[in-house]
N, C-alpha and C positions, 0 to 999 in steps of 0.2 A: 374566383369561384370555380373556374374550370380546373385549376390545379388542385383545389381542395377535393373536388369530386374524383379526380384521377387518383389522388392518394387514398381516398376512402375505398374506391373500387379495387385499387391495387392491394390494399390491406385485407379486403375480403378474400381475394384470390390467394394471397399469401397464407391466410389462416386456413383456407380450404386445402391448399397444396402442401402446407407445412414448410414454407420457405421464408426467407428474409427473417424478420423479427420472430417468426413463429417456428423457425427451424430448431431442432434439438441436436443438430450436428455441431461439432466443435472443430475449429481450424486445426489442421495437423501441425505437429512439430517437425518441420523439415527446413532445408536451407540453413540459414544462420541460427535457426532454433532447433537444429538437430540435437537430440539428447546426447549427453556425455556424462562423465563422472567428475567433472571439475570441482564442484563443491564438496563432493564426498571425499575427494583426495586432497582438498585444500589444507593448508597449514592452519592450526588452531591458535589464534592469538590469545584467547581467554575462554574459559568455561564460566558461564554465569546463568543465573535464573532469569529466563524470559528476556534476553537482551533485545533492545529496540532503540530506534531514534538515534542512530549514529550521527554525530556532528563534530566539527573541528572548532574548538574555542581557544583562542590565543595559542594556536599551534598544537594543542593537545586534543586527543580523541576522547570524546565523552559519549556516554550512552545512558539510556534509562534501563532500570531493572526494578519493576514494580513501582514503589513509591520513591525510589532512590535515583539520583543522578550520580553516575560514577565516572571516574577519569582513569583511562587505561595507561599503564606503564608498560610500554612494549618491550623494554629491555628486561624487566623482571617478570613479565607475563602475569602481572597482578593488576588490581584496580582498587582505588580508594573511593570512598563515598564523599562527594563534595557537597551534596545537598540532600535533604530528606523532607518529603512533603506529606500532607495529611491524606492525600489520595494518590492513586497510581498516576504516573506520568504518561500522557498520551501523545505528546508532541514536543519537539525541541527545535530551537534554531539559534545559531550564533548571531549576535548583534555587532554592528560595525564598531561600537565603542568598547568591545571586549566583554560585554555582558552576554547573557543568554535569555531567551524567552522560553518559558516552560508552560505547556498546556497540560491541564489536569482533567481526569475523567469526570470531575464534578462540573466542568465547564469553564472554570477560571483560567486565565493566563497570567502568569507571574513573571515580572522582569527581575532578573537576579544579576547583580554586578552592573558596572557601567554607570552612566550619569542618571539613569532612572531606576536605580536599584530600589526594590520594594514596591514598585507600582503593581497594582492588581487591576486586571482588566476583566470585568464581568458584564457590565452594561455601559456601552458608549453610544450615544445617539440611538440609532435604530438597531445596533448590534446587541444581541443577547447571547452570551456564551453558553453553549449547551454541549457541543460535541466537537471540540478541537482535535482534528486528526493530523494536521500538518501546518507548519509555520514557515514563513520566509521573510527575512529582513531585506527591504529594498530602500536604501537611504534611511530617512527618518520615519519610514512607514513599516508596518508589519502586515504582511498578507496572511490571512487566516483561512484555512479550509475547515468548514463545519460539515462533518460527514452526514449528519441527519438532523432534522428538527424533532425535538421531543424525546430523544433517546441518546444515551451516552456512547462513547467510542467502543466500549466493551460489548455493546449489544449489536455489533455489526452483523452477526449471523441472522438474527431476527429481521434486520432491515433488508438483507438479501432475500430471505424467504418471502417476505411480504412485498418484495419488488419495490422497495422504497426509492423515491426520487425527490427527496426534500432537502438535499444538501445545498450548500452555498459557499461562495468564496467572497471574502471581505477584505477591504483595504482600511486599516486603522492608522490614522495619523497620530503618532505618539506625541507630537508637540501640541497640536490643537485639540487632541482627544475627540476627533471627528471620525465618523465611519461611513464608508461607501460600499454598497453591495455591488460587486463586479459581475456576479452570475448567480443564478438560483435555479431550482428545479434540477439539480445535479444528482446523479445516482451514486452517492457516497464518494465524494472527492477525498482522496487520502494522500496525495503527493503534490508538491509544488516545486517549481524551478523557474528561474528567470531566463527568458529567451534573449538572444542577442539583439533583437529589435525592440526590446522593452516590454514585450508581451509576457504573459504568465502562462507557463505550461502546467496543466492540471491532470493528474491521473484520475480517471473516473472509473472506479472499480467495477460497479455492476453493469456498466456498458462496455467493459473490456477494451478501453481505449484511453489515449491521451489527447486532450483537447488544448487549444490555445485560446487564451483570452486577450482581447485588445488591451493596450495600456490603460485606457479610460473605462474599460468594462465591456461586457458583451462577448459572446462566443464567436471567435473568428473562424473556427472550423476544427475538425478533427485532424490530428497530425500523425497519430499511430492508431490503427484500428484492428479489429478482429484478432485480438490477442488470445492465446489458448489458456489464459489464466486471469486472475484478478490483480490488476496492477496496484502498487502501493507507492512508496516514497521514490522521489526523483532526486538525483544529485549530479552536479556537473562533472565532466571528465576533463582532464588536462589537455586532451587532444581536440577539444571543441565540441564533443558530443555530451551524452548523458548516460548515467547508470539508472536503470529502472528495476526496482524490486517487484517481483510478482509473488504474492504471499500464499496463494493456493491455486490449484488447477481447476479448470472447468472439466465437465464430463457430460456425456449424453444423458446419463441417468439423472444428474442434478438438473440439467436443462429441461428434462421431461417433468421432473417434480415441480419445478418453478411454474409450470403451466397447468398444474392440477390444483385448483383452489380447495376442493373438498379434502384431498389428501393432506395438503399443507395445514388446513384448519385442524384436522384431527392430530396430525403430528405435533403441532405446537401445543395443543391442549393435553395430550396424553403421554408424550415422550420427553425425557430430559434433554436439554439443549445439546449436550455433548454427544447424543446418539441420534441426532437428526440426520436425514439424508441431505447432507450439506457439506461444503468444503470445510477444512479444518487446518490448523497450523501444524498438527501432528496427528498420527493415526497408528492403529495397531496395538494400542495399549490394553484394550478390553475386547472380550468376545461379544459384548453387547453392541459394538459398533456395527453400522450397516456395512454390508460387503456384497460386491458382485462376484459371480462365480469365478471370473478370471483372476480375482484377487486372493483366492484360497491358496494357502501354502501347499506345495506338493513336495513330499520328502523333506519337509522342514525349510523349504526355499520359496521365497516370493519372487516371482519373475520381475525384472526391472521394468518391463512394459505393461505390467498388470494395471488394471483400473484402480485408482487410489483417490482418497479424499484429501491427501496432503502431498506436497511436492516441494522441492527446492529449485528456484529459478531466479537468476539474475541476468537481466538483458542489457546489452550495450547498444546504445543508439549513436549514430554518427552525427555530425554537425547538421546534416539535412534531415535528421530525425528518422532515418531508415535504420532497420535492425541490422547491426553489424556482426554481432556475435552473442553467444549466451553461455551461461554456466549452470549446470544442473546437479541436483541430487534426486535420483529417480525413485520409483516406487519402492524398491528394495533398500533404499538408503534411509538415513536417520536425520540428515541435516535439512529439514523441511521448514516451511514457514519463514521464508526470507522477507523481512519487512523493511529493511533499510540498508543503505550502503553509502560509503563516502570514500573518496580517493585522496591519498596523501603521499607525497614523495614517491611516486611510482608504484604504489601498492593500493589496491582497492580492498577495503574492509567491509564485510557484510555481516548482518546479524541473522542468525538462524534462530528465530524466537521459539520455534517448535522444538529444535534440537538443543537449545540452551548453550549456544556457542557464538563467539565472534570469530569469523573466519578471515583469512587474508589470502589474496591472490595477486600475481603480477598484473599491473595495469597496462602493460605494453600493448602495442598494436597487434591484434590477433592475426595469425597466419592463415586461418581458414575463413 
């Protein structure tokens, strides 16, 4: 009771002073998050329409592009379509038997290849497929991140503006077709990775953090907090850490708007989604987009430190889940909206969904 009262009183003071959860400030990019042009200068493995969901299946790089799953030929810098679905692909995962799990924006999860080829997962036990944002195979189980309840993955911007926290993480046993909810009440979980102790790492986008779930369920705690952007997919690194894609930046303006209910209500009702004061995978294509004065071009040039709705950021975490290094495409760049990454044979590949590119960078130990 005493702790509840203390939290309530503390929350009142935070609201009055504009601190804690009520602050509109954004963590600075410094130290290992110091801005650079690594992504802007990275080699282009392939140009593709809205690439996303990079995975390695049977040694080959695959990614989604709209309703297609494509396989990348690195030698020819081309890609072939290996599967086409009736809805856009929202999540991919490689299965231990050589197949892949495919999440669709309609909510279904399809198993393609392997011993369970053709299996469709929509309703298993208490699980209801609505918004699959990330998939992870663990033995004969499939871990599923549902970004939100009642809306699809493509409606992520509305979920942020409405400060949604209806996401969940599920464990689906493929053999018994049973389902267990590992965590609920999450603010748009959109990335999954297996921790070395058997726990599940989950990127929680709207709370700007990575949390860890206990193997049997329940939140064990936050392992990465106060990120300057909205985290997305997680992938293991050969050096024992992880790659974390951050698909859009936070800003003081957006943090302010998130705390203004009447402004948000009118914005949702009166303005097309692409012109909301909200983060985006890409920006600068239309004069109708919202803009802060610092983002105005001067003599045809946008400053790299200008406030922006889109940004490119790939973060490297060490084995202890501390930020080790980062790779950026700044406000004046075009390789924004980094949604996924995967490491293979000493190279890390990343999808710039906003820029329409699959990028490649050396995955060696950073010198800085």
